[in-house]
C-alpha positions in Angstrom: 29.8 -38.1 9.9 32.4 -35.2 10.5 31.2 -34.0 14.0 30.9 -30.6 12.9 28.3 -31.1 10.2 26.6 -33.0 12.5 26.0 -29.4 14.3 25.5 -27.6 11.7 22.7 -29.9 10.4 21.7 -30.1 14.0 21.5 -26.4 14.2 19.9 -25.9 10.7 17.0 -27.8 11.7 15.5 -24.5 13.8 15.3 -22.0 11.2 13.6 -25.2 8.4 11.4 -25.8 11.3 10.4 -21.8 11.9 10.3 -21.0 7.9 8.4 -24.0 7.3 5.5 -23.1 9.7 5.8 -19.8 8.3 4.8 -20.5 5.5 1.7 -22.9 6.4 0.5 -19.9 8.2 1.1 -17.5 5.7 -0.7 -19.3 2.9 -3.2 -21.0 5.1 -4.1 -17.2 6.8 -4.1 -15.5 3.0 -6.2 -18.4 1.7 -9.0 -17.3 4.5 -9.0 -14.0 4.1 -9.1 -13.9 0.1 -12.2 -16.3 0.4 -14.0 -14.2 3.2 -13.8 -11.7 1.1 -15.3 -12.9 -2.3 -18.0 -14.4 -0.4 -19.1 -11.5 2.4 -20.6 -8.2 1.6 -18.0 -5.7 2.3 -20.7 -4.3 4.6 -21.3 -5.5 7.4 -24.4 -3.7 8.1 -25.9 -5.1 4.5 -28.3 -8.5 3.5 -27.5 -11.8 4.6 -28.3 -13.3 1.2 -24.8 -13.0 -0.1 -23.6 -14.7 2.9 -26.3 -17.7 2.6 -25.4 -18.0 -0.9 -21.9 -18.8 -0.3 -22.3 -20.6 3.4 -19.8 -23.3 2.0 -16.8 -21.3 0.9 -17.1 -19.3 4.1 -17.2 -22.9 6.1 -13.8 -23.5 4.3 -11.9 -20.2 5.0 -13.4 -20.4 8.9 -11.6 -24.2 8.9 -8.7 -22.7 7.6 -8.2 -20.6 10.2 -7.1 -23.3 13.4 -4.4 -24.8 11.0 -2.9 -21.4 10.5 -3.6 -21.0 14.2 -1.4 -23.9 14.5 1.5 -23.4 12.2 1.7 -19.7 13.6 2.3 -21.1 17.1 5.0 -23.8 15.9 6.9 -20.3 14.3 6.6 -18.3 17.3 7.9 -21.7 19.3 10.5 -22.4 16.9 12.1 -18.4 16.6 11.9 -18.4 20.6 14.2 -21.9 20.3 16.3 -20.2 17.7 17.0 -17.0 19.9 18.1 -19.0 23.0 19.8 -17.5 25.6 19.8 -14.3 22.9 16.1 -13.8 23.7 15.5 -10.5 25.5 13.4 -11.0 28.3 11.1 -7.6 27.9 11.1 -8.4 24.1 10.3 -11.8 24.2 7.2 -11.2 26.6 5.3 -8.8 24.1 6.7 -11.3 21.6 5.1 -14.4 23.2 2.0 -11.9 24.2 1.2 -10.3 20.9 1.2 -13.3 19.5 -1.0 -15.2 21.3 -3.4 -12.6 21.4 -3.5 -12.1 17.8 -4.6 -16.0 16.9 -7.0 -15.8 20.3 -9.0 -13.1 18.6 -8.6 -15.0 14.8 -9.6 -17.7 16.2 -12.7 -16.1 18.6 -14.1 -13.8 15.3 -13.5 -17.0 13.3 -15.9 -18.8 15.8 -18.6 -16.3 15.8 -18.7 -16.2 12.3 -18.9 -19.8 12.3 -21.7 -19.6 14.3 -23.4 -16.7 12.6 -23.4 -19.1 9.2 -24.3 -22.1 11.1 -27.6 -20.5 11.8 -28.4 -18.7 8.6 -27.9 -21.9 6.7 -30.1 -23.2 8.9 -32.8 -21.0 7.4 -33.6 -19.1 10.6 -35.0 -15.8 10.0 -35.2 -14.9 13.4 -31.4 -13.9 13.3 -31.4 -11.0 11.2 -35.2 -9.9 13.0 -33.4 -9.4 15.6 -30.7 -7.4 14.8 -28.6 -10.5 16.5 -26.7 -10.9 12.6 -25.7 -7.1 12.4 -24.6 -6.8 15.9 -22.2 -10.2 15.1 -20.8 -8.6 12.0 -19.9 -5.3 13.4 -18.2 -7.4 16.2 -16.8 -10.0 13.8 -15.1 -6.5 12.1 -13.6 -5.1 14.8 -12.2 -7.9 16.2 -10.4 -9.2 12.7 -9.5 -5.9 11.5 -9.2 -3.8 14.6 -8.1 -5.8 17.1 -6.4 -8.3 16.3 -4.8 -6.3 13.2 -3.5 -4.2 16.1 -1.6 -7.4 17.7 -0.4 -8.4 14.5 1.9 -4.6 14.6 3.0 -5.4 18.0 3.7 -8.8 17.1 6.0 -7.2 14.0 7.2 -4.3 16.0 9.0 -7.1 18.6 10.2 -9.3 15.9 11.8 -6.7 13.9 13.5 -5.6 17.0 14.7 -8.7 18.0 15.8 -9.4 14.3 17.7 -6.3 14.5 19.7 -7.2 18.2 19.9 -10.5 17.1 20.2 -11.0 13.3 18.0 -13.7 13.4 17.0 -12.4 9.6 18.4 -8.9 7.5 17.9 -5.5 8.4 16.0 -4.1 6.0 13.8 -6.7 6.1 13.5 -5.6 9.4 13.0 -2.2 9.0 10.5 -3.1 6.3 8.3 -5.0 9.5 8.6 -1.7 10.9 7.4 0.2 8.2 4.2 -2.4 7.8 3.8 -2.4 11.4 3.0 1.4 11.8 0.5 1.1 8.7 -1.2 -1.5 10.5 -1.1 0.1 13.9 -2.7 3.5 12.4 -5.2 1.9 10.4 -8.9 2.3 11.3 -10.3 -1.3 9.8 -11.6 0.9 6.5 -8.9 -0.5 3.8 -9.4 -3.8 3.2 -6.4 -5.4 2.4 -4.6 -3.9 5.2 -4.8 -7.4 7.5 -2.8 -9.3 4.0 0.2 -7.6 5.5 0.9 -9.3 8.6 1.2 -12.9 7.0 2.7 -11.5 3.3 5.6 -10.0 5.9 5.8 -13.6 7.5 5.5 -15.4 4.1 8.5 -12.8 3.2 11.1 -13.8 6.2 9.7 -17.2 6.4 11.5 -18.0 2.3 14.2 -15.9 3.1 15.1 -18.2 6.4 14.7 -21.3 4.2 16.1 -20.5 1.6 19.1 -19.3 3.7 19.4 -22.6 5.7 19.6 -24.5 2.7 22.1 -22.6 0.9 24.0 -23.1 4.2 23.1 -26.6 4.5 25.0 -27.1 1.0 27.5 -25.7 1.8 28.6 -27.4 4.9 27.8 -30.3 2.4 31.0 -29.4 0.5 
């Protein structure tokens, strides 16, 4: 094999791996969000009967979250590897930190929610009578819709800034990321579909990177 072609193929493995990880993360998280939204009443202070009736669906949604988190960590790692010497320490710190905080808070929210579901499914009424159920629902709502959403916005801003500097994906997608990030940062948790903006954006850039990678790979074989 031509050494130059071998080098091109080696360099293309990194963006392809990032794209695949980003797509897996996006699809798993979007599926988890949708399953939760159709199974749990939007009002965190509402009755627990619907939650108990849809406990299997909700448990499935929460079981998808760890795999989404693993894929997201892989996505971050591969992007950093792709940047290599172009990585800026300041933006890399915020990029890495916001990504880890987003995953950590998503895991915490899912773990608390999963614990509540298991207790409710066991038939215990003490959780509802003591007010712990209502408190847990409000805490989960705050963690997922406020804090995790804000960290996702910060991640989008730093990723878009890094892209503008290094051209890892087109500028128009970076500017689009800025717009979506501002929406996430300014939201107050009242718009149900706002959390979907982040995985949809990751899906968009991942599909672009994957398509570009295969186009370059086909060109190298000519």
